[in-house]
C-alpha positions in Angstrom: -136.0 7.9 141.5 -132.7 6.9 140.1 -133.9 3.3 139.7 -137.0 4.5 137.9 -135.0 6.6 135.6 -132.7 3.7 134.8 -135.6 1.4 134.0 -137.3 4.0 131.8 -134.0 4.6 129.9 -133.5 0.9 129.4 -137.0 0.4 128.0 -136.6 3.4 125.8 -133.3 2.0 124.4 -134.9 -1.4 123.8 -137.9 0.0 121.9 -135.7 2.3 119.8 -133.6 -0.7 118.8 -136.7 -2.6 117.7 -138.3 0.2 115.8 -136.1 0.0 112.7 -136.8 -3.7 112.5 -140.6 -3.1 112.6 -140.2 -0.4 109.9 -138.2 -2.7 107.7 -140.7 -5.5 108.0 -143.5 -3.1 107.3 -141.8 -1.9 104.1 -141.0 -5.4 102.9 -144.5 -6.7 103.6 -146.1 -3.8 101.7 -143.8 -4.4 98.7 -144.6 -8.1 98.7 -148.3 -7.4 99.1 -148.4 -5.1 96.1 -146.3 -7.5 94.0 -148.7 -10.4 94.8 -151.7 -8.3 93.8 -150.1 -7.4 90.5 -149.2 -11.1 89.9 -152.8 -12.1 90.6 -154.0 -9.7 88.0 -151.5 -11.0 85.4 -152.4 -14.7 86.1 -156.2 -13.9 86.0 -155.8 -12.5 82.5 -154.0 -15.7 81.4 -156.8 -17.8 83.0 -159.4 -15.7 81.2 -157.7 -16.3 77.9 -157.6 -20.1 78.5 -161.3 -20.2 79.4 -162.0 -18.1 76.3 -160.2 -20.7 74.1 -162.1 -23.6 75.7 -165.4 -21.9 75.1 -164.6 -21.4 71.4 -163.7 -25.0 70.7 -166.5 -27.1 69.1 -168.1 -29.7 71.3 -167.3 -32.9 69.4 -167.6 -35.2 72.3 -167.4 -35.6 76.1 -164.1 -34.8 77.8 -163.0 -38.1 79.2 -160.9 -37.2 82.2 -162.7 -39.3 84.7 -163.5 -36.1 86.5 -167.3 -36.0 86.4 -169.1 -36.1 89.7 -168.5 -39.3 91.6 -170.0 -40.6 94.9 -166.7 -41.5 96.5 -166.4 -42.0 100.3 -163.4 -39.6 100.8 -162.9 -35.9 100.4 -159.6 -34.0 100.4 -159.2 -30.6 102.0 -156.2 -28.7 100.7 -155.4 -25.9 103.2 -153.1 -23.1 102.1 -151.3 -21.2 104.9 -148.0 -19.5 105.4 -144.3 -20.3 105.6 -143.4 -17.5 108.0 -144.9 -16.1 111.2 -145.7 -12.6 112.3 -149.2 -12.7 110.7 -151.5 -12.9 113.7 -154.4 -15.4 113.5 -153.9 -16.0 109.8 -153.1 -19.7 110.1 -155.3 -20.3 113.1 -158.4 -19.1 111.2 -157.5 -21.6 108.4 -157.2 -24.4 110.9 -160.5 -23.7 112.6 -162.3 -23.4 109.2 -160.7 -26.7 108.1 -161.8 -28.5 111.2 -165.4 -27.1 110.8 -165.6 -28.3 107.2 -164.2 -31.7 108.1 -166.8 -32.1 110.9 -169.6 -31.4 108.5 -168.2 -33.9 105.9 -167.7 -36.6 108.6 -171.3 -36.0 109.8 -172.4 -36.7 106.2 -170.5 -40.0 106.3 -167.4 -38.9 104.3 -163.9 -39.6 105.2 -161.6 -36.6 105.2 -157.9 -36.2 104.3 -156.0 -33.0 105.1 -153.3 -31.7 102.7 -151.4 -28.6 103.9 -149.3 -25.9 102.1 -147.0 -23.9 104.3 -144.9 -25.0 107.3 -146.6 -22.6 109.8 -150.0 -24.1 109.1 -148.5 -27.6 109.1 -147.3 -26.9 112.6 -150.7 -25.7 113.7 -152.3 -28.9 112.4 -149.8 -31.1 114.2 -150.2 -29.1 117.4 -153.7 -30.5 117.4 -152.3 -34.0 116.6 -154.2 -34.0 113.2 -152.8 -36.4 110.6 -151.6 -34.7 107.4 -151.7 -36.7 104.2 -149.4 -34.5 102.1 -147.6 -31.3 102.7 -145.8 -28.6 100.7 -143.4 -25.9 101.7 -143.6 -22.3 100.4 -140.7 -20.1 99.6 -139.9 -17.8 102.5 -138.4 -15.1 100.2 -140.5 -15.2 97.0 -144.1 -15.6 95.8 -145.6 -19.0 94.9 -144.7 -19.9 91.3 -146.2 -21.9 88.5 -144.0 -24.9 89.2 -145.4 -25.3 92.7 -149.0 -24.9 91.4 -148.4 -27.7 88.8 -146.8 -30.0 91.4 -149.8 -29.6 93.7 -152.4 -29.9 91.0 -150.8 -33.0 89.4 -150.8 -34.6 92.9 -154.5 -33.7 93.3 -155.3 -35.1 89.8 -153.5 -38.4 90.4 -155.3 -38.9 93.7 -158.6 -37.9 92.2 -158.3 -40.4 89.3 -156.9 -43.3 91.1 -158.8 -43.4 94.4 -162.3 -43.2 95.8 -162.0 -39.4 96.2 -165.3 -37.6 95.6 -163.9 -34.1 95.5 -160.8 -31.9 96.3 -161.5 -28.5 97.8 -159.1 -25.7 98.8 -159.5 -23.6 101.9 -157.4 -20.3 102.0 -157.5 -16.7 103.0 -158.0 -14.0 100.5 -158.1 -10.2 100.7 -161.5 -8.7 101.7 -162.5 -5.1 102.2 -160.0 -2.8 103.9 -157.2 -4.6 105.8 -159.2 -7.7 106.5 -158.9 -11.1 105.0 -161.6 -13.7 104.6 -161.4 -17.5 104.7 -163.0 -19.1 101.7 -163.4 -22.6 100.2 -163.3 -23.5 96.5 -163.6 -26.8 94.7 -160.9 -27.6 92.2 -161.9 -31.2 91.4 -164.2 -32.2 89.8 -163.8 -29.1 87.7 -166.4 -26.7 86.5 -166.3 -26.3 82.7 -166.4 -22.7 81.6 -169.6 -21.6 80.0 -169.6 -20.8 76.3 -169.3 -17.1 75.5 -172.5 -15.5 74.5 -173.2 -12.4 72.5 -172.3 -10.8 69.2 -168.6 -10.6 69.9 -168.4 -14.4 69.9 -170.6 -14.7 66.8 -168.2 -12.4 64.9 -165.4 -14.9 65.1 -165.0 -17.3 62.2 -165.0 -21.0 63.1 -161.5 -22.0 64.4 -159.3 -24.2 62.3 -158.2 -27.1 64.5 -155.7 -29.6 63.1 -156.0 -32.0 66.1 -158.8 -33.7 68.0 -160.9 -30.9 69.5 -161.8 -32.9 72.6 -158.2 -33.7 73.4 -157.3 -30.1 72.9 -160.1 -29.0 75.2 -159.0 -31.5 77.8 -155.4 -30.2 77.7 -156.6 -26.6 78.0 -158.9 -27.5 80.9 -156.0 -29.1 82.8 -153.8 -26.1 82.1 -156.6 -23.8 83.3 -157.0 -25.7 86.5 -153.2 -25.3 87.2 -153.5 -21.6 86.6 -156.5 -21.4 88.8 -154.6 -23.1 91.6 -151.7 -20.6 91.0 -154.2 -17.8 91.4 -155.4 -19.2 94.7 -151.8 -19.5 96.0 -151.1 -15.9 95.0 -154.3 -14.6 96.5 -153.3 -16.3 99.7 -149.9 -14.7 99.6 -151.4 -11.3 99.0 -153.7 -11.7 102.0 -150.7 -12.9 104.1 -148.5 -10.0 103.2 -151.4 -7.5 103.7 -152.0 -9.0 107.2 -148.4 -8.8 108.1 -148.1 -5.2 106.8 -151.0 -4.0 108.9 -149.7 -5.8 112.0 -146.3 -4.2 111.5 -148.0 -0.8 110.9 -149.9 -1.1 114.2 -146.7 -2.3 116.0 -144.8 0.7 114.6 -147.5 3.1 115.8 -147.5 1.5 119.2 -143.7 1.7 119.4 -143.8 5.4 118.5 -146.4 6.0 121.2 -144.3 4.2 123.8 -141.2 6.2 122.8 -143.1 9.5 123.3 -144.4 8.3 126.7 -141.0 7.0 127.9 -139.3 10.2 126.6 -141.7 12.2 128.8 -141.1 9.9 131.7 -137.3 10.1 131.4 -137.4 13.9 131.1 -139.7 14.2 134.2 -137.4 11.8 136.1 -134.3 13.8 135.1 -135.9 17.1 136.2 -136.8 15.6 139.5 -133.3 14.2 139.9 -131.7 17.6 139.1 -134.1 19.4 141.5 -133.2 16.9 144.2 -129.5 17.3 143.7 -129.7 21.1 143.7 -131.7 20.9 147.0 -129.1 18.7 148.6 -126.3 21.0 147.5 -128.2 24.0 148.8 -128.7 22.3 152.2 -125.1 21.2 152.4 -123.9 24.7 151.7 -126.2 26.2 154.3 -128.4 28.1 151.9 -131.4 26.0 152.9 -132.4 24.5 156.2 -133.3 20.9 156.6 -136.8 21.5 155.5 -135.7 23.3 152.3 -136.3 26.9 153.7 -133.8 29.8 153.5 -131.9 30.5 156.7 
């Protein structure tokens, strides 16, 4: 009984020491999740304004960015994961989806190159001995920023222009209904030009005064918009990551509370038994009780 009490007290002490850590991680993850969601909304507004500007420019010629559909033999899959752990199957889902997409491309006769964002996902790829063409690290203490998005996009653009790449697509996790996240794939190159705005609101605008080549301006805005789009994807992935981590920490905290209650009850029961046993031994030794615990 004494050994059982000691084990229960040790377990109770260990769980109580971990509980504040779980609570802190839960609080930090929740704050980061909400911050990422607000950042996504801000960036989406900027992206909408850029698309609005593109749609208002007159079409004076084709945008020559060498980004129209091509029949190259290689495709690049850019997988966006996490820099930190404690997020369950987040990176494993990305890895499995990436391998599934790659298998489909290879079955169609395409060569596949993997580019990876986030050291945890990079580690998952390398655990399968999968070759990675390029990799980027994420900040472990802050959200992805515009500088990182531009760096990744410029690398994508250079590879798309100078090689036989047919397309570059991004696979990442984003928030779904409730606490879940969904793994999705989006094409960033070749780009999809925004449609022209329809309706009376657009007709009410006077023709814009442009003092430079409209096609060059449209090309510049398009590239800027694609960088913003990639930043949106990075932030959506971060929001999904922090949401996943928050709910995992929430579940872990609830489990810890439940174990503390169970161990408290176990410790109290063991202590009552120990006290009862000691009182019985004292009573026997003093002659108040017989060997079988009966009064003499």
